[in-house]
C-alpha positions, 0 to 999 in steps of 0.5 A: 688572562690566569685560571679561575681560583678553584682551578688554581687552588686544584693544580696547586694540590696536585703539585704538593702531593707530587712534591710529597710523593718525590720528597718521600721516594727521595728520603727512602733512597738516601736513607739519611738520618740527618735531623731536619734543618731550619734556616731562620731569620728576621727578614732580609738578614741573611737567610738565603746565604745561611741556606746556600751553605747548609745545602752543601752538606751531603745528606741535606735536601733543600726544597726550598720550602718556606715557613712563616709566621709573623704576628703582623697584621695576619701578614708577612713582612714583605709579602707573603703569605702568612701563617696561623702558629698552627699552620707553621707546626703542621708544616714542620711536622711534615719534615723529613730526616735530612731536609731543610727550611728556611723562613722568618719564623717569630719565636713562640713556645709551640713553634719551639716544642715542635722544633725540639720534638722533631730534632730540628737543627735550627739556625737563628741569623741576625743582622744590624737592623738598620741594615736590615731596614735599607735593604728592605727599603730596596727590596719593596722597591722591586717586588715580586708578585707575591707582595700584596699586603695593606702595608705595602700598599701604603709603601708604594704611595710614598715618594721618596726613601726618606719617607720610606725608611722612616715607615719602615722604622716607625710603622703605621695603622690605618682603618680600611674596609675588610670584607665590607666592614670597617677594620684596622691595619697595623704595621709595628715598628721595627723594634716590636717587629724584631722583639718577636723573634729576639727569644730565638737568641736565648733558645737552647736549641737554637744556634745564633748566627751573626750575618756581619760574621758571615761576609767577613773574610777573616771570621767566616771560616770560623762561623762555617766550623761553628755550623759543622760542629753544630749540624754533625756533631758526631764529626771528627776534625777531618770531617769538620775541615770537609765540611768547611770547605763545602761550605766555602763553595757554596758561599755566593749569595748573588745567586739569590733573587732577594740578595742586593749587596749584602754589605755592612754599614750600608745604613750609614748613607741613608740614615738622616739625623731624623732616621736616626733618632726615631730608630733609637726611640723605636730599637736603639736598645736592640742594637746595644743588646745585639752588640752593635753598639755600646750606647745611644751615641752614635 
């Protein structure tokens, strides 16, 4: 039997106050002027892999703090707490130099302005959305306790992977009772969900990173170097090489509890002809824009 709600909230505030004090003390002792960092992504695109690499920088502290904002039925995709825009900006306002946050934060001018005001180093990692869906399909089969939202409650009623994958592509809408009043829960299609994030790809203060490049033995070191020069622009070639070496040591995605396989092209094992047709309908143009396909003939 757990603690009553009010007791849990009180314990949470005590923990948060203690954490804030620790962070302030740690920052005072380090006296770093390194800008704060945001590792951002659409869910299941490699956030943990990216954060693991960046946490190797000597002046960076990773407290595993999260910031979420999804305009998805007031609920984070895949679980967790949905925050209002003001919740996210307030969280970002409390950042300290050298801290790293990670999150799934959709693009919004107010959030972009907050990141710029605090001189955040913002990195947005993206991935082939077909592989994202397959990863999410398996992730929702083994959910943490935090999973408790209307889309997930519907998802667990599905009996096979074909139905689950179709659900994640097309989304759904359902009439429910919320607080004793009629309401409707909406889980948008994959195209609508990802388009909320796409403006980050053209944001001047954001560095886009392709997940597939980070797991490619022939390309990952070039990405490490790009990250090093973006995060520490004053670094000379020797310092950049040292940062790249550190990142190589931190490139172990298997340490993440959310990591499954981290491969590219896994979608081909799970997409049926129907899945392909539906995906092309809802998000085929996105694959072309991101450079994963040249046309819809795949």
